[in-house]
N, C-alpha and C positions, 0 to 999 in steps of 0.2 A: 345696229349699229353701233347700240349701245355696248355692244363689247367692248370693238372695234375703241369705243369711247374711253376703257376702264382701261386698258393697257398702258396707253404713254402715262397718267397719273401713277397708276403701280411700278413701271419701271422708274418715273423718279423720286416716286414716296421709295423705293427701297435702296436707292443711291442715295437719299438724302441718311436714311439709315445707317448706310454704310460707312459715309462722311464720321459723323456722330462716332461711327464706332470707332470708326480709326483715330477721333479728337480723344476720347475718350481712354485711348488705351496707348495716347503720346502725352495724354498729361499723368495721367498714371506712371508711366515711366520717368517721368520729370517729378512725380514726385518722390516716386521712390531713389532715384538718384538722390534727391535734394536731403531724402533718410540719411540714406547710407553717408554722404555729407556730413549731418549733424552726430551719427552717433560716431563714426571715429572722430569727431573732430578735428577736420579737414578745415571746417570754417572759418575764415581768420576772427580774432575778437580781440577785447583791450590786453587780456592774458601771454599774445602772442609782445606783446612792449614791454610788460613786466618781466621777463625772464630773465636778463641782464642783473636785474638789481632785488633777483625775489629775496635772496637771502639778508640781504641789508632792511630788509622792511621791517619797522619798529609799529605793534598795534598796542592801539589802546587799552584792549583788555586782552589777559594774557593769551594766548592763540590755544583753540582748544585740542588734545592730542589728535581728537578726530580730522581737522584743519591739514595736518604737517606731514605729506607727502613720504610714505615708508622709506624711499630707493633716493632722494636728495636731501628733505629733510626739511623744507622750507615747505615755508604755504602753499598748500596745493592748489594748479594754477590750470584752470580746463578740466575739472574733474571727473577719471574716468573710475567705474566702481566695478570691483572684480565679482564673482560668485561668492565668496570666502565672507565680502561685506566692505570691504577695505576699498580706499580711492586711492589714484595715484593720479600726477601729471600728468597729462598726455604725451609730452616729451618724453617722461620716464619711463614711461608706458612702453612707447617704439623703443625706446634704447634697449629696455630689457626684451622685448621681441625679437630684437635684430642681434642682440649678444647670445641670447640664445638659441639660437636656430643654428641644426636645425633637431635640437631637443626640446619642448616644452618650460618654460620658464616657472617660478614661481614665487607666490607672495614672499617677500622678505620677513611678513610679519609671522604670520604662520605655516610655510611652507605649504599654501593649497598650489595645486597648478594653475596657472592661469591660461586657458583657452578664451582666444580670441573672438571667439563666434557668441560668449557669455558674458565679455564687457559691452557696458553701455557708458555712455554720457549722463552722470548724474546732475541733470538739471538740479532738486531742487537741494543739493550742495553746491551748486555752484552759486545759487542765487544767494546763498546762506553769506557764501565766502564775498561775494561783491558788496555785500553789503558792511562787511566791516570796517570800524575807523583805522586809518591808519594816521602815523605822521608825516610828514613833512617828508624827505629824506634828506633839506637841509633842513633841519632843524639842528640844534636851538637857536639858527638865526632866522630860521623862518617858522612862525606860533600855529602853524595851518594846520588844521585834522582835517581828512576827509574820507570819505570813503573807498574805500580800493580799486573800484571799474571807476573813478572821478579822477584816480590820481595824477596819471599820465595827463590829460586837461588840463590837472593845477599846475604842472611840471613844464608845462611849455610856455606858462604866462608869471612862473615864479620869479619875483626879482632877485632869491639867491641864489638861483639856478649856474653853476658853470657853466659857461659858452669860451671855447676860442673866435680869437679876433677871423673874422671873416677873408680879410685881406690876404691877396697870396704874397709869400712869406711871413707874414707874421704869423708866431707862433703861441701870445698872448693868449693865458686862461683868464676871469673874470669873471663878476656879476654878472650878471642881465643888468643889476641897475644901472651899474658902468660899462656898459657897452655902447649907449653911443655918443655918450663923451668922448670916448678911446677912439673910436670908428671916425669922429669929426675933428677932435683936437691934438687927442695924443697919439695914435698910431705912425710910429714913424712909416707906414709902408702907406699911405691914407693919398688917393689922387689929389692935388694942386696943381691950380694951373702956372704954366710952366710963364717966367720972367719974362719971357721971350718971344715967345710963337702966343701964349693965353693962353695952350692948349691939354688938358690934365694929364700930369702924370704921377707917377709912383714917387712920393716927395724922396724915396729914398735911393730912387738911383740917382732923382735929378741934383741933390748933396754930394754923391759918389762922383759925379761931372763937374759939378762945381770944383771938385777937392781935385780934381787930377789936371782940369785947366790952371787953377791957382799953383800945381808945382813948375 
């Protein structure tokens, strides 16, 4: 009986160990996937939002040469370091790798071959660059100074940011501080209640119809 009693328990224990092994294997695979994403720079970040204004940024202190991408000559965004010690923007490195296929690309600075397996994301450099102080891109109208990784957050509320009117048919571009007044009172394409039916219609369309009826 004693022997019979141990079999179910042993079977259950073996099953639990098997499930734990599977779970550890899955966790390890997921961790490996995340690690590959981080090392390849494919994880989305604030840098991707700065690529369009990368070369118009004005830093409070002179940008160190080590923080200048040797490919695009702008501040390095999402820094990737080669075995030779030089760093590149992630998107610039990707461009080098794609344009050089099937041959291996070389570092623009010293001609050292760039081997993808030896390239890694330089998080230390990333932290330093992210904390560099920059002037708002709307300076001198805006006098704000922010760290690089907070620049986009600032621009989303900066009163001097140039925005296009969101009313269909209107191509007016003006600073954020004037936008609400424009949308409410001066935009010729704003919605206004019709004098006849009281339903909201585009002011420009109602004016055009009024001109037609007067002819």
